[in-house]
N, C-alpha and C positions, 0 to 999 in steps of 0.2 A: 762574842757571846751569842748563843743560839736561843731563840725564843720558843716557848712551848705554849701552844694554844689549848685552852680548855673550852672548846666551843659548844659542847653538848653536855647536858645532864639529863638523867632519866627522871621524869616526873611521874610519880606513882598515880596521880589522878588521871592523867591522859595516856599513860603508857607510851609516851613519845619522847623524842629528844628535842631540846630547845637550845638555841644558840646563846652563848654568852658573848659579850661585846669585846672585851679586852684580852690581849695576850698576857700570859703570866710568865715572868722571867724565871728561868731555872736558877734559883739562888743557892748559895751554899747551904742554907737551912734545909731546903728540899733535898739536896744531895745527901745530907746526913740522915734523912728519914726515908729509907728505901720504900716503905709501903706507900707513903704519900706521893713520892716521885713516880712510882709505878702507876698509881691511880691517875695522876695527871697525864702520864704517857698514854694510858688506855683511853682516857677521855678524848685526848687529841686524836687518837687513832679512829675511834668511832665517829667523831665529828668530821674528820676529813673524809672518811668513807662515805658518810651520808651526803656531804656536799658534792662529792664527785658523782654519786649515783643520781642525785636530784638535778644534775646538769646533763640533759640529754646529749649524747655524742654518737649517734648513728654514723656509720662510715660516710665520709665526705661532708659531715656536719660537725666537725670537732672543734670549731673555732671557740665557742663559749667555754668549753671545759679546759681548753688550752690556756685561755686568758685567765680563768680562775686559778689554775694550778701555777701559772707563772707568777701571779700576784702572791699566792700563798708562799711559794718558795723564796721570792724576793724579800718578803717580810720577815723571813727567818734566816737572813744573811747568806743566801745563796746568790751567786751570779747566774743569771738565766740568759741563755742564747736561744733565739728562735730561728728555725730554719724553715722557710716557706716551702710548701709542697703543693704542686698544682692540683686543683680539683679534678675529679674524674668520675666516670660511671663504672658499672660493674665489669665492663669490657675494656677499660682503660681509655675511654674517650673523654676528652676534656669537657667539663661542664662549667656552669656559671655560678656555682655555689660560693658561699662566703669563704674568705681566706682561711686556710688551714696550715698548721705548722707543727714541726717537731720541737720538743723542748730539751735542751741540754743544760743541766744545772750542776754547779759545783761550788764548794764553800768559798765565800768571798776571801777568806784568809789563805786560800790555796794560791801558790804562785802562778798556776796555769790550769787549764782544763784537762791536762794530761795526767790523770790519776791512775793508780794501779788497778782499781776495781771499778766496774761499771754495773749499776743496777738498772734494769730496764723492763718496761712493760708497754702495753699499747693503750691509747686513749679511746679508741673507737669501740663501738658495740654493734651487734647485729640488730636489725629491727624486729619488732616494733618497740618503742619506748614503753616501759612498764614502771609506774611510780614506786618510789621507795616506801617500804613498810617494815616496821619493827613489831614483832609479836612478843610481848613480854612474858607470855606463858611458855612458849616453846624456845624463847631466846634465839629466834631465827630472824635474819634480815633478808628481805626479798626485794626484788626489783631488777630491772635490766642493768647488767653490769655489776651487780653485787658480787658475783663470782668472777666473771670474765670481762675485764681483768682489773676492775677498779679496787677490788680487795687487795690485789698485788701492789698496786700503786700506793694505796694508803699504808700498807704494811711496810713497804720499802722506804717510803719517806719517813715514817715514824721511826724505823730502825736506824736510818741514817742520822736523823737529828739526835736520837738518843746516844749513839756511839760518838758523835762529834761533841755534843754538849757535855758529856761526862769526861771527855778527854781520853776515852778508850782508844781512839784512833786519831791520827793527825789529819789536818784539813786536806793534805795532798793525797790522801789514801783512796777516796771514793768520790764518784760523781753519779748523777742520775740522768737517764735518757727516757723520755716518754714520746712515743711515735704515733702517728696517725696511720690508718689504712691497713692494719694487720689483717682484719677480717675479710678484706677484698683484694688480696694479692701482695700485701706487704710493701706498698709503694713508699710508705714513710721510712722504713728501715732501709729500703733500697736507696732512697735519696740521701740518707745519712751516710750509707756505705760509699756512695759515689762522690761524696764531698770530702775535703780534707778533715781528718779526725785523728785523735790519738790512737796509738797502739796500746791496747789494754792487756794486762796479764790475765785477768779473769773477768768474764761477763756473766752476770746472774740474771737470767730471763724469768719473768713472772708470768705464769699461767696456772690454772687450777690443776694441782697434782695430789690432792688429798693430804697435803703436808709431807709428801714423799719426794725423793729425788727421782726424776725421770732418767732412765738409762738410755732412752732413745725414743724417737717417734717416727711414724710412717711418713713416707713421702707424699707429694701432692701433684696432681695433674688436673687441670680444668680445661674444658673444651665445650664448643657449641656445635650441634648438628642442625643443619638448615635444609629444608626442603622447599623447592620452588615449583609451583604448579601453574594452573591457569584458572582464573575465576570464571564464573558463569552462573546461570540460574540452577538452583538445586533440583528443580523438577526435570532438568535435562542434563544429567551428570555426564553423558557422553560428549557434551560440548566443551567441557573443561577438564581439568585434572586436579584431583583433590590432594593438596599438599599434606594435610593431616594423615590421609591414608598412605601416603608415601613414607611419612616419618614414623608412624606407629610400629610397623614391623622391625625397623632398624632399632628402635628403643627396646623392643622385646629381645632382639638378638644381643644387644649390649647388656641387658639385665641378666642374661644367662651366660655371659662371657667369662671364661676362666682366665684370670690374670695371675701374675706371679705371687708366690707365697714363700714364707720362711718360717723356721721354728721360732725365732725371736718375736716376730711381728704378726704371725698368723697369716690370714688371707688378705689379699688386696680387696677393697670394697669399692663399688661403683654406685653413686647416688644420682638418679635423675631428679634434679632439684627444682627445675622450673620448665614449664611447657607453655607455649602459646601458639595459636594458629587461627586464621580466619577472622571474619568480621561479623558474621551473623549466621543464624541457623539456616536461612534460606539462600545462602550464597556459597558456591563452591570455593573453598579457601585457596587462595593463590600462593600463600606462604605459611610456613610453620617452622618452629625451631624449639630446641630443648637445650638448656644449660645443664651440664653434667660435671660432676667432680669425682675423681678417683683418689683414694688413699692407698698409696703404693706400699706394699709390704716387702717387695724384693726386686732386685735388678735396677737398671737404669730407666729413666722415664721413656727413652726411645723405644725400649722393648714393649712397654705398654702402649705407646702411641701406635706402633706398627700393628699390634693386635686389634686395637680399636678401629683404625682405618680399614683394615682388612675385613673386619666383621661388618662394617657399614657398607662397604663396596659390594660385598657378597649379596647384600639385600637389594641395593639399588645404587648403581654407579653415579647417578645424577645427584645424590645427596652430597652436601658439602660438610666437611669436618674442619673446624678451625680451632686450634689450640691457643689458649690465651697467652701462654708463655711456654718455655721449654720444660717447666716443672722441675722437680727434684726427687731423688730417691730417698730411701730411709735414712734418717739422721741419727747417728750414735752420739751420745751425750755423756760428759763426765759425771761420775757418781761415786767419787772416792772419798767423800767426807763421812767420817764415822758418826753414828747416832741417828742415821736416817734410814728408813725403809726405802726400797727402790721399786720402780714399776716402769713399764713401757706404756706409751699412750698412742692413740690412733689419730690424733688431730695434728694439724700443721702449726708451725710457729714462725717467728721472725729469725730464728737461729740460722737458717741457711743463707739469709740475705746479708749477714754481717761477716765479711771476710776477715781473716787474721789468724794468728797462731795462738790466740788466747784459749785458756780453759773455759769451758762453757757449761753452765748448770741451768737446770729447769726446775722451778719450785714455786709452790704457791698454795694458798688455802682454797677450800671448796672443791667440789667434784665437777669434772667435765660432764658428767651425766645430767647435771642440773643446768649447766650453761646452755644458752641459746633456746631454752625452753620457756613455756609460759609460767613455770614455777621456779625460776632461777632463785636460789637462796643459799645462804650459809649460816652457820652458827656464830654467835659472838665469840665463843670460846676458840673456835678454829681461827677466826680473824686475829685474835690476840696472840695465839700460839705462833702464828706465822711471823710475827715481828721477831720473836726469839729465833726462829729458824733462819730468817735473813741475817740476823746478827751473827749467828753461828757460821753461816757460809762466808760472810765477809771476813770474819776473824780467821777462819781456816785459810782463806785465800791470802791474807796478809802475813800469815805465819810461815809461808813458804820462802 
């Protein structure tokens, strides 16, 4: 038997949600009253979503949200397996942050974790943390992770519980995987991929797609350009070598670099995301660097790497280019389920990091145009609609 939580109710006086203490059992009475059952499901959805968003989980700090979700799923008769993932910084160096882990959950009644369908999304968010807020006038929920990707987690969990508790699908049909580190290179999914795991028939990945099926997404390539100069007094610039002055022309060249393009994905784009150099205004900077990310629209990553290295060396051969990983090219995704509009997206996902012959789908509520922003938000209607979308994708996968 699966338990349904009604943790939140809308209080008109405060225009906010308030937790209720006890889970409500999905009884035969509720099953015979579709409207009431739907209301309970929706309340569960909004409650889980709020609790996820209210638990900060910036990349490399996912411990608390992982513990919360593990307890939530265990209380609803899922077996939960934790897979430790080493902490790291933005360039893959080990840090001393709190333990972080992936979660694999499957129905306790299932004979094993080897289910036909896997629903998955990521636990981490980009910085900074933005508190949860519900606007009762616009019916919009805002806060960090409301879209990317805690809406997907809440909707997937709600859809799975609904399908299982109603008997629509058997316990051996589906499982849930929630990983760390997607926003900083996918180390959570990589760790899962490199460990013993079932071979799935279908994997449904959760990311914001405006409730459409993504037919593909651009590739990804991240790198750092580093300049090493010589420090000295700023009043005597000829005594040193300004690392910032070495770096800036190379960044200008990269900003104007023509990278591969295709009809399906458009142009590759390059973002100079982070720059740092020097210690003080009156000191010649001895070092400077820039972190850069490319969204690859065509070709293999090696082609873009060669163009980047050549552009930097033409400016100054002393500059160092270090790629964080080998990257990946554009990713084509299954989109053959009827009833969904389709789109391509420019962001990266965990899809390339999970090997296998499975069909793969990318779907979720909210817009990527709002994700990672200071106004990240989605409507309560889209959040609720996504539950039905995930159900439809699961049932389509199981009908094959």
